N, C-alpha and C positions, 0 to 999 in steps of 0.2 A: 094306441101305443102305450105300453106300460110305463109306470112311474120311473123305473130305472132308465129305460131307453129314452124317455122324454127328457130326463135330467141330463143325460149325456149329450143328446142332440142339441140342447140349448147352451152347452158350454161354449164360451167365447174363447178367442185366442189367449186372453189373459188367464182364463180358467184352465186352459191347457197347460200353461206355464205353471200354474198352481198345482196342477195334477203331478207335474214332475217334482215339484217341491214336496208334494205329499209322499211321493215314492222315497225321497231322501228321508223324510220324517219316519216313514214306515220302517225303513231299514234301521234307523236309529232306535226306534221303539222296539223293533225285533231283537236287536242285540241287547238293549237295556233290559227288556223283560225276560229274555232267555237267560241272561246272567243272574237274574234275581231268583236264586234258589230257595230263599227263605219263604217264598209264597207257595202255598199248595194249590192255588187256583191256576188253571191253564191260562196263559196270556192270550188276550183277545186280538190276536194278530190279524185274523180275517176281518174282524170288525174295523180295525184301523185301516186296512188296505181298501175296504169298501166304503170309505167315508164319503166319496163322491157319488156312489151309486146307492143312495139311501132312499127310503120311502117314508112319507109322512103319514103317521097313524095317530089320529086324534091331535093332541097337542105335543106329541113327542116324535122325534126323528129316530128312526131305527136303522142301525148299521148291521146288516146281515144277522138280524135276530137279537141284537143287544141294544137296549134303549139307551138314550143319552144319560139318563139318571144312573143306569147300571155301570156305564163306562166311567162316569164321574165318581161314583162310589168306589170303583176298582182303584182308580188312581189316588183317591183320598186315602184309602186304606194302605195302598202301597207306600204312600208318603209317610204315613204314621208308623208303619212297621219298620221303616229304615231311619227313623228320626235320629237315632243315636249313632249312625254310621256315616262314613264319607259318602255313601250312596244317596243320602237324604236330599242333598242339594239337587242332584240330577233328577231324581224321580219327583221331587217337589215341583220343579219347573215344568216338567212334562205334564204332571197332574194338573197344575194350575192352568196350563194352556188348554188342555182338553176340557177342563171344567168350565172355563170361561166361554168357550165356543158352544159347548153342548147345552149349557144353561141358556145361552142366548137363543139357540135354535128351538128350545123347548118352551120358550116364553110365548104364551098364547097372544098376549097383547101386541107383541112385536110382529107376530105373523099376521094378525088381523088388521094391522095398520096399512096393509096393502103392499108391503115390501116384497113378500113372496119369495120366488126363487132368486131374483136379482139381489135382494137383501141377503139371501143365503150365500151367494157367491161373494158378496162384499165381506160377510162375516168369515167365510172361508179364507179370503185373502188376508184379513187381519189375523186370523187364528194361525195360519201357517207361517206368516212372517214372525209373529211373536214366538211361536213354538220352536221354529228352526233357530232363531236368534238365541233364545234362552237355553235351548238344548245344546247349542254349539258351545256356549260358555260353560254350562254345567257338566257336559260329558267329556271334558278334557281337551276340547278344541280351543278353549280360551288360552291366550298367551300366558305363559308362566315363566318365572325366572330360570336362567340357565345356571347349572351348577358348575362354576368355574373356580379353579384354584391356580394361583400364580406363585412360582417358586420364590420370588422376591419382589417387593415393591420398590426396593432401592438397590438394584444390581450395580456392581462396580464395572468399570470399563474392562472388558475381557471376559466377563461372566456369561454363561449361557442362561438365558431366561426361558423357563419352561411354563407353558400354559396347558393345564389339564382340564378337559371338558368331559363331564359325565353325561352320558346319554341313557335315559331310562329304557329298559328293555320292553318292547311291546308285550303286553300281557302281564306286566309287572304288578298291576293293580286293576280294580274293576273299571275305573275311568279310562285307563289306557286300553283295556279290552274293548270298551264300547267305541272309543274314538279312533282306534287304529284303522278301520276300513276307510275313514275319511281323510286320512293324512295324505299329503302328497307323496307318492311312491317314487322316491329318488334314492340312488345309492348313497350310503352314509358319507362317502367321500365328497359328494356334492352337498349333503345336508350340513355338515359341520365345516364352518368357514371361520378362519382367524386372519385378522389383518393387523399390521403394526404400522402406525402413522401413515395409513393409506395404502400400504403395499400388502398384497396377499402373502401369507406364510403357509408353507406346506403343513398339513395336519394328517396324522396317521393314527391308527389304533395301536394301543400298547400291546405288548406281547402277553402280558399277564391277563388283561381283561379287555376284550374287544368292544366293550361298551364304554370304555374310557379312552378318550382321544387326546393326543399330545401334539402340541406345536412347539418347536424349539426355535428360539430367536437368538442368534449369535450377536454378541457385542465385542468390540475390539478397542485397543488403546487409541485408535484413530477416530473413534466416535466422540462427538462433542457431548460433554455432560448436559443433561437436560431431560425433558419429558418425552416419553413414548406413549402414544395413545393406542391402547389395545381394544379391539372390537371383536366380539365372538358372536356368531350367528348360527342357529340351527334352523335351516330353511324347511321345516316340516309344517309350518303354519300354526304351531302351538307353543312357541317360545318367544320371549321378549329378547331383544338385542342386548347383549352385555357390553358395557363400556367401562373401561378403567384406564388409569394413567399411572405408569411407573416412572421413576426418576433414575436415570443413569448417573451414578456418582463418579466424580473424578478420582483417579488413582494414580499415584506417582510411581513411575517405573525408572529404574536406574539407567545410566548412560555409560557406555564403555567405548574404548578406541582399540581397534585391531588393525594389523597389517597383513595383507594377503596378496597373492599373485593377481595382477590386474587381468590376466587372461581368463581367470575363473569367475570374476565378479558378475558378469552378465549372464553366464550360462549360454545355452544354445536355444534357437527359436523352436526347434523340434522338442527339446526338453520342456520348455515353458508350456507349449501347447498340450503335450501329453499329460503333464502333471496337473495342469489346470482342468482338463477333462476328468481326470480321476477324482480330484477333490470335490468336483461339482456333481458327483454321482448321486442320483436320487432313486431309491428303490423302496417299494411300499413295505416290504417285510422288515421287521425288526430282528436283526441277527444277533446283536449283543444282548446280554442278560445281566442286569445288575451292575454294580460298580466295576470300573476298569481296574486292571492290575498294572503295576510298574513294569515297564518293558526291559529294564536293565538293573543290575545290582550295583552299578557304579553310582558315585555321588553326583549330585546336581552341580554342574559347573557354571551353567548359564540358565537363568530362569526365563519364563515366558514374559513377553512384553518389553524387554530391554531394548533401548535405542542405541544406535552405534554411529561412530565415526569410522569409516573405512579409509585407511591410508590417509588419515587427517581430514577427510571430507565428510561432513554430516550427511547421513542418508535420510533425506526428507521423505516422509510418508512411509518410512520403514519401521517395523518393530520385530523383535525376535519371535517368530511364529512357531514357537514350540519350547521344548525343554531339552537341554543338553546334559547327558550323563557321561562323565569321564570314567572310562573303564579300560581295562587291558585289551589290547588288540587280540581278537579271536574269542573273547568272552561271549556268552550267549545273548542273543536279542530275542525277546519273547513277544508274542502277539498280545497287545494290551486288552483285547476283548475278542469274542467270537467274530469272525468276519470271513469274507471271500477275497482272495488275492486278486486285486484289480490291476496291479502293475509289478513287474520285476524289471527295474531299469539297471543298465550297466554303464559304468564310466566309459568303457571302451566303445559304446554305441552313441556317445555324445552327451551323456548326463554329467556335464562338467561341474555343475553347481551342486546337484544332489548326490553325485557319486553313485555307487551301487546302492540301490534303494528298493524298498518293498512298499507298495500301496495297498491298504486294506479297506474294503467297503464293509462297514458295520451295519448298514441299512438305515433307511429313513433319513438320508442326507448326512449321516455321520461317517467320516472317513479318517484314516490315519496314514501318515507318511513316516517311514522309518528310514533314515538317511545315513550316508557315509559308511555303509557296511563294508566289511572285508569280503563277505560272501553271503549269498542268499540260498536258503535251503528249501524254497517252495517254488511252485509254478503258478502262473496266472490261471485263474479259474478254480484253484484249490480252496476248499473250505478249511479254516483253521480254528482251533479252540483258544480261549483265553489262557495265556501262560505257555502255549506251545512255542518251541524254538523255531524261529523262521529265518535266522541268519546269525552272523557274528559281527562284533564291533570292529570297525576299521577306521581309516582316515582318508577315504576317497572323496573326490569332489572338493568343495570349498571347506577345508578343514585345516586347523592348525595343529592337530594332534589327534590320537585315537579317541573317539567318542561316538555316542549315539545321539542323533537328533530325532526326537519324537514330536511330530506336529499333529494336533487334533483339529479337525475341521468340521464345522456345522454349516451346511448349505454353502460350502465354498469359502467360508471365512474361518481363519485360525483363531481358536478360543483357548482360554486358559485350561489346561488339562487337569489342574489340581482338584476342582470340585467333582470331576468325573471319577476320581479315585476314592471318593468317600461315599458312604451310604446316603442316598438322596431319595425322597419320596417320588421324584419324577423319573428315576432310573428304572 
């Protein structure tokens, strides 16, 4: 039996496992050496692949025609040539691992001490363990910090908190090129995860850059001031978990007292269920682009977050979930941003609280409700542009006079629209 065949026949189960590890290392080395364009020497890929099927000649182990000293020299040179680049760490680790094992195998004293092939298998085990571990760290598989930006570390009650996560593009640099085949192949929706105080928050790619992901966390006047723990994970096996804490700051909102018809205070069950479903709409595509626009030319008569006494009774757990614009009946109402019409409700069909209304889906959990209209000029399913007229101001539903109520919702919660009307890095 030849030396190669004898060596394979004597491989134990543990050696078989090591052979699988060698295949991983071979692929690593293949990508690493193939990416190394600075070297004019052909990469010894066959030699690496044949590491288990070697033959002993004199005091040197030969791998498909290349001696241990030749391979060691190759990696030493490869290390030196890249000493001034980011590649040096990767090739240095691989080179050191090969050098350690090959020097051991070519040591005459070690071989003549009677360790023979069994000693060689032990050396192989140590070699592959060290090589895979060090290569995993050096070649981009080692955990690295996540690039996270948070819109505010001290948001006020009612603010929208934005978490931006940058995901490096595969092939963006040499280390990413080498490590990409070994990353867990999951959809990015599964890879990028954001949680707020233990609850998962939907995260979507931004419209401008699909390698930047955004999670929007709504806050309201009903939230207690205090800390929110933000955790960001990229489950590709190469990023450290990000942990941060933001503090919700108390904000004082005014209180007013109004008198309305009791029959309109509660609305209808149908109305409540339909509107709740619309404002909870979650769609992956970002339809809006950039800052929102003011939907009416009227002056603001009631701001966001205000608390109320209705007919002399304080409305506990209530806050004004939008902005009221006082305007002449019949004046235009415009879409605050690009969106798809998700609802056209009519007072005559039971929308006693909202009156004639239009609901818009702006995408990624962001929706608008335009209420108390005199008329609606759009149909459900229609796509509208920012600034497009969608109806006219009226006083239908729970209204004490002609006005437009605009409510902006993030994941079903009404947030302050004011920041959305300004230039924001997260918009």
